[in-house]
N, C-alpha and C positions, 0 to 999 in steps of 0.2 A: 504494500500500500504506500502510495507516495504522500508526502506532507499535504494536508488540506483535504485529502480525498477520504471518503468513507463509503461503506457498502450501501448506505441508504440514499446516496446521491447528493447530499448536502456537503459542500466543500468545507463548511464550518462546523460540522457535527463533532468531530474529534476535538477541535479547539473549544467548542462549547462544553464537551465532557471534561477537558482539562481545566477550563475556567471554573466549572461547577465544583470540581475536586479541590482546586486551590481555594475557592471561596469557602467551601465547607470546612476544610482544614483550618483556614484562617479564623473562621467564626468560632469553631469548637476549641481551638488551641491557639489563641491570639499571640501567645508568647513563644510559640514553637517556631523554629526556623524551618521554612519550607524551601528546600533547594532542589536542584536537579536530581540528586540521588533519590530523594523522597518521591518526586514525581515518577521517576523511572520505576521504582519498586511498587508504588501504588497502581500505576498503569499496568504493570505485569500482573498484579493480582486481579485487576479488572478484566484483563485479557483472559486469564485462566478461568474466570467466572463467566466468560462469554459476553461481557458488556462492551469491551473494546476489542478491536481486531488488529493486533500488532504481533509481529514475529520477534522473538527474543532469542539471544544466545548468551552463554555464560561469559562473564567478563569479570574483571578484578573485584568489582563491588557487587557482584551477583548478576542476575539477569539484566541484560541491556538491549535496547532496541534503538537503532539509528533512526527508525521512523518516528519513535516517540521524541527523540531529540529534535528531529526536523519539525515535527508538529508543534513542539514547545516554542521553537524559534518562530514558526508561522504565527502562533498565538501572540507572541510578543510583537512581531512586526505589524499585526493587525489590531493591536491595542486591547487584546483580551486579557492579557496578564502583563505585569511589569516585572522585569528582572533587574536586580541590582547586585553588583559584586561588592563584597566587603572583604578587604584584605584580612588574611588569617582566619576567616570564618567561612567564606564561600558565597554562594548565591542566596539571595532572598527573593522569593517569588510571591507576588501579591496579585489579587484579582483587581480588575477594573470594573467600571459600570457595564462595559460590554459583556463581561462574563454573565451578568444577570440577563441581559438581552438574549444571549445565545442559549441560555438554559431552556428556552422554549423548544429547542431542537431535540431535547431529551424527553423520553417518556417517563411515566411514574416509576416503572420497574427499574430503569437506569438510575434515576435519582435516588431511589431507595437503596440500590446496590452501593452507590457511592457513599450515601449517608451511613450505611451499615459498616462499610469498610473503614470509613473515618472513625466511627465509634470504636471499632475493634483494634485498629492499628495506628490511628492518628497520633497517639501519645508517644509512640516510639521514636527514638532518635534515628537519624539516617543510617548509622552503622548497624543498629539493631534491625531496622527494616531490611538491610542488605543480608543479614544473617537469616531472617525469616524467609525472604524471597529466594535465597539460595537453597534453603531447605525444601521449599515448595518446588523449586525447579528440579532438584535432585529426585524428589518423589515422583513428579510428573514425567520427567524425561528419562530417568534411569531406574525407576521402580524401587528406589531405596525405601526400605521399611522403617517404621518409626524407631524400632530398637537399634538400628544402625545409623540413624539420621545425625545424631550428635557427632559421631566419629566421621561420617562422610562430610559434614559441613566443616569440621575441624581440618580434615585433609585438604579441603579447598581453601580454607582460611586459617592457616597455621598460627597467625598472629593472635588468635583468640583462644583462650583456654576452654577446654571442653565444659568445665563447670559453668563458665559464663554463657557459652552457646546454649547449654541445656536450660539455664535459667530464662534466657530470652525466648527460646522455643516453647517452653512451658507457659510463660507469661502471654505469649501470642496464641496459645491454644493449638499449636502445631503438633506437639507430642503430649 
C-alpha cells in the first residue's frame, strides 16, 4: 500500500486513522510522549487486528512498516498531525483540528478498536511497546508459544533482561 492510499478508496483514511490514534493517545495520556516508535507499534497492533492494512517486518525496535512511516509523513504534510523533534528525547506527535475532521472516515468499529487499544497499551513507554509488539510479531509470524515468548523476545533484544521483558508482557496481557 502506498502512502495516502487505502482499500476503501479514500486517500485520507489511513491518515484519519493515525490522526484519531494520536488524538486518542493525547487525550487519554496528555503527559505521555507520542513519537514515531509509539505510532509504529500501535499501527502494527491495529494491522494485526484487521483495522489497518500495513505490511511489517522485524526491525531493531520491533515490527516496522515503511508504509506507516510514509503515511505519518503524509499526515504531517497535510496538516493532520504535527511532529516536532526535541533533542535527546525524540519526536513529539500531536493531533491537529484536521484529525477531528478526518475521523468521519472511520466507522464505529474502527474507532472502538483504536479506543480499546489506547486503553490497553497507551500507558506504555515506547520501549515497552516495542517489546510487546515484538512478542506479538514472534507469535504471529513464527508461532512462538507463550512459554517460550520471554526467551524469544530476549534473543531478539538482548539489551533487556528476561525479568523485565516478562514483566512488560504480563502487564500488557500478552502472557
